[in-house]
N, C-alpha and C positions, 0 to 999 in steps of 0.2 A: 474670611469665609471663602474667598476666591479659590484657594488651593484645594479645599474640600470639594467644591463644586467640580473643579477640573478632574480631581481624582475619581469622583463618582462617575463622571462622563467617560473617563478612561476605563474604569473597572467594569462598567456594564455594557461596553461596546460588544457587538456580536462576535468580533474576532477574538477578544479576550476570553469570552465565555466558551466559544467553540474550542479554543486552545486548551482551556482548563478541562473540559469534558474529554478531549482527546488524550490528555496526559493521564487522567484518572482511568479511562478505559484501557490505555496502553499499559499502565501499571498492573491492572487486574489481568490483562491478557498475558503480560510477561510472567506472572506467577503461574498461570496455566501452562504456558510453554515450558517454563523451567521445570515444573513438576513432571510434565510429560517426558521431557528429556532425561531428567535425573532418575525418575522412578520407573519408567517404562522402556524407553529406547536404549539408553546406555546399558542397563543391565542385560537386556536381550543381546546386544551386540558384543559386549565385552566379557560376559560371563565365561565363555570357553577360554579366552585368552588369559583371564585372571586366574582361572583354575589351573591352567598349565604353568603359570608363574607362582602358584601356591600363595596367592594373595586374595583378600576379600574385597579390597577397594583399589581402584586405579591410583588414588592419591598416595598410596603406600609405596609406590615405586620410587626407589632412590638409586643414586649412582655416586661413587666415590665416598660411600659411607654416610652422606648426609644431604646431598643435593636432591631435593624432592622434585624430580622432573615429572613425576606423575601428576602433580597439580597442574603444571603447564600443559601436559598432554590432555588432561581432562578438560581444561578450558578450550583447547583447540578443537577437541571432539565436540564439545557442547556448541561451540560457534558453528562448526560445519553442519551440525544437525539443525540448529536454529535457521541458518541460511537456507538449507534445503527445504525445510518445512515452509518457510516464508515464500520461497520460490514457487513451491507447489500451490500455495494459497493464492499468490498474486496471479499465477497462470490461470487458475480457476476463475478468479474474479474477472480477468481480462476476457476469458472465454464467454462468461455470462454477459459482459458489456457488449461484446461483438454480436452475440445473438440478439440483444436488445436493439442494437443499431440496425441490424438486418431486418428485424421485425417492424421497425418504425416505418409507417407508410410514407411514400414519396409525396412531396408537396404537389398539390393539384396545379395543373397548368392554368394560366390565366384564361378566363372565358373569352375575353375580347381580343382585339388585334394587338400585336406587339407594338412596341414603341417605334420600331423602324417602319412598320406598315402605316402607322398614323402619320409619321413624317412624310412618307411618300404621298399619302392622300392630301395632306396640306400643301405639299409642293404642287401637285397636280391641280388643286383648286386655285392656287395663286396663278398658275400658268393660264388657266381658263379665264380668270378675271382680267388678265392683261390683254387678252386677245380681243 
């Protein structure tokens, strides 16, 4: 029974659960980003170029009769779009965090004397007692 207890402790740790939730959310977000790129951005950007090449899809581009460099080109374009969208999102998140940090109130100064002032007072009292 010891191995099952260890597994249970491992599986229900906060880090493991947080990681699982992150993976699930990441997969769902990945589908949204993929759809946005494939169904919205890529057609808007590439439609004029594809029409000029008399193609309906970028994946149909070939060279030397069979090498489909269009698939590679499509993957590169998708990567660049994903990287740019993520850059914009992270930039926005960082901007919001910066505003929160600026809005946070400064810690209140201690009401009493500082440590150095207390040490000076103790020193002076000790000097007076020695006299």
